[in-house]
N, C-alpha and C positions, 0 to 999 in steps of 0.2 A: 423542487424543494428546491430553496436558497439557504445557505446557516448564514449566521447572522451574527455567531459567535460559538466560538467551538476553542475555548480556553485550557482545554483537556484534553488534547490530541496530541501525544506525543510522539517520537520518536520511531520509525520504521526500517526495514530492510526489503527491497526486490530485489529478488538473487531469481539470477538466469544465464541459460546461454548462449552463445551467435544462435539467432533463427528469426526469419520474421514476423513471427511471433513475440519474440522478448524485445520489439525494435515496436511495436503496437502495443507491449504492457507500459514501457516508458511512456511513450505517448499518452496514451489513456490516462495514464497515472499523473501526468501534468496537469491533462486539460481537468480532471477529475478534483486535481489540489484547486485548482483556479478556480473552477468553480465552483465548488462546494464547499472547501476551508478556509478560515483567514489566511491573507498571507504569512505572516508568522504563529502560525500555529502548530506547525507541523515539519517533521524533518526527515528526507528520506536520503536513504543510502544505497545506492542501487552497488551493485557485487555482481561482477563477473565470476560465476562457477570455474571459467574455464579456463581463468587465473587464478582460482583461490577455490581448486577445487576440497579445500580442506572445510571451509563453511560450510559446505552441501555435507558435507558428512557430517559436520558439527550440529549443526540445526536437521539432519536427516529431514535432507529434502526429497521427495521422491517423483518430482513433476515439476518444471520451469516452463512458465516462469513461477515464481511464488512471493507473492507478496504477503508481509510481516507485519503486523501490527504490535508494535512492545509496549504501545503504553497508550489510553489508560489498561488497568487489567481485567479479563483475564488476557490473555496473550490470543490474536488471532491469527489465522491465513488465511489470503484467499487465493487459490489456483487459476490458470488462466492468463488472458490478455485483458483482463480487467473494461470490455468491452461495452458488458450494461450496468452504465454508471451510477444510475441511482441503485443500484441491487448494491455495489461494492461501497456506495457513500453511506447508504445505513448498517451496511455489515461494520464500517468500520465508523463511524457515530456512535456505536452501541455501547451504554453505559460512559462516555462521556460529559453528560452534560450540558450537550448543544444542546441551543436552542435554536427553533426553525424560525423561515419567515410565512 
């Protein structure tokens, strides 16, 4: 599955703590965005909950790493290292109006 046009993917946040799984999630997310999304179609903010624990409280984070898709609505959370790239891409692209190749 290759995405040729993703005009409506908005910003998201990856909330994590220090762990091997967190670093794996960052690596997988970068790969996923480069593989499935247009270069300028997304913005990801990485938040280290060790440095900003109030963000975890305000978002009611119960496990890390957690990826939160802010737009398009509805909001979506994916928990884990994002290793199942096709499934994560499928979830992130829901309700986005994206065209598939």
